[in-house]
Structures are given as structure tokens and as C-alpha cells.
C-alpha positions, 0 to 999 in steps of 0.5 A: 956335461961331458956327453953334452960337450962331446955332442956339441964338439961334433956339431962344431966339427960338422960345421967346420968342414965338408964331410963325406960321412955323417959326423953325427951318425953315432949319436942317437940324439942327432936322429931325434933332433933331425925328426923335429926338423923334418916335421917342421920343414919337410912334412908338408910335402913328404908327410909326417911319416916321410912316406909322401902325400897322395896329391904331391909329387914327392918321394917316399923318403923311407925308401931312399937307402934302398939304392946301393948308390945312396950315401949320407953325403948324397942325401946331405947334398940333395937337402942342401942344394935341392933338385933343379926343376922340381918342387924340392928347394935348397935349404939354408939350414946350418950343416949340423941341422942337415946332418941331423935330418940325414940321421933321422931319415936313415933311422926310419929307412926301410931296407930289403933283403941282403940274401942273394936270390939263387936264380938265373938272372939272364933268363930272369930278364927274359921272363921279366920282359915277357911277363912284367915289363908292359906295366913295370920298368927297370933302369928306365925301360918298361911301363909305368902303370905299376911301380918301378922295380929297379931297386925293389929288392932293396926295400922289400923282403923276398917273401913279400915280393913272391906274395905280390906275384901270387896275391897282388891285391893283398898289398897295393902301393899308395900311388897304385890304388885301382879305380874305375869310372864311367864318363858322361859319354858312357866311356868305361875307364880303369886305372890307378889313381895318381892325385885327387881333390874334392872336385877332380881326379887324375889317373893313369888308365890301363893303356898307360895314358895319364888322364884327368876328370871332373868328378861332377861329370862322372856317372860312376866312380869306384875305388876297386879292391882288386889290383890291376896286376894279374895273379901269377899262380905257380901254373903261370910262373913256377918257383924257378921262374920267380927266382930267376926274375928276382935274381934279375931284379936283384942284379939291377939294384942300385943302378938307377940315378937318384930319385 
């Protein structure tokens, strides 16, 4: 009874005043309750696992704490007020329920590495521009065929990042699955799939042009196994090169505005 009273006291406190820190952060029951709220109200767009749904432009919420600028208060504000010009609406839930949802999202957050990469970030920037920026962007600059790497060290381990360079086909992100197709005019197109339904498919082609096709008009449509990203062997990028690139990416972590 005492524990329950303390829990509801915290809820009342959250309701009574604006908070910078989550007043329910230390209570595991808040995350449990927030999970139920999330599945009832948010999973339609963000997926039951909060990692997003292929045909809806909603972010993977397990990654939002990868940015160093993310705070409990900023997530609370986004849930409460929504995002203008997007499909994210404001929510009228009582403040305690929003804090519970914040607690849940934080409990399932994926974090990267806090280990400092030993490398030359200045040289790494030049290596990134020469080898990666055609398909990847950092701080809003670069290509869009591959994932945005602005906060990548905040959500991936160093080992997995090196593996992505050496063996890019071993783990391909959900929104970057490679496909190839042939149109009725015998045009061969390669790209990454962005959305799909029973009748059509939308992809970003290898020239980074967003294109849509009716499936009935295609001669061939194949889901490829190999990533469009080239393999960077040690002959192409030495261990020093890789560490310099990762040092550069780590230096940019958290500098982008929120999703």
C-alpha cells in the first residue's frame, strides 16, 4: 500500500507541474504502463516493437536516444505537441501517461558506444567525403541512397560499424533493402525499396531519384541479397582509414536536430 501510495504521489506531482526530468523515471511500473499505452496508441504508425513500419514514414523510436541532444523533456514535448507538417499528431493524454510513454521508450532504446574512437577526425572527414558521401549524409549534407550517419555511433557498436564496411550485405537496414526490376520498356532499375503494397512499389534508384512503379507493368521484380553498398576491404580502406572515418562520425554525433 505504501509503495502504491508513493507511485500515485509521483503521478500527482507530474500532473501538477511542468517537468524537465521525468518524475517517473525511477519506477519500473511506469515503463510497463507506458508500454501498454504505446501499443494502444502509437503502434499503428511506429510498430509494436517501436521500430517503424515499412509503408509509413514514422521513425524507429528505439534510436531516438542515440542523439546526445535528446532528453526526456524533448520527447515529452514531441508526444504532447506533435510535429507540425508531419503525420505525428498532438496527444491529449494526461501528463503522467505521457511520462509513462517516455519511460517505456527509454527502456527499449538502443544505444551505441561510449568508447572514444582513436583516429584523426579531420582526415576522417576527407575520407568520408571521398568514399561515403555520395550515398550517405552527415549533418544534412550528402546522398540519401544509404542511411543518414549523423548519429550512427550513438546506435551501433564499433564492431558492427566496421562489419558494415567490410561486409555490407550481412546486415541491411529495413528501409534500404536492395531490389532490381525491369520495366515494360526494358529499362533495368536498381535501388532501395521505400514503400510497397500489393499493386505498386516505390524505390530510390541508384541515381538517388525516387520512383514509383505499378507491379502489373513490370517484366521482372527481384529482392536482391547483396547490398548496393560496395565492400570496403582492407586494401580499399585500411584500419587507420576506418578509425579516422569513425572518429569523424563520432565527432558529429548528436549535432543534428531531432527527427
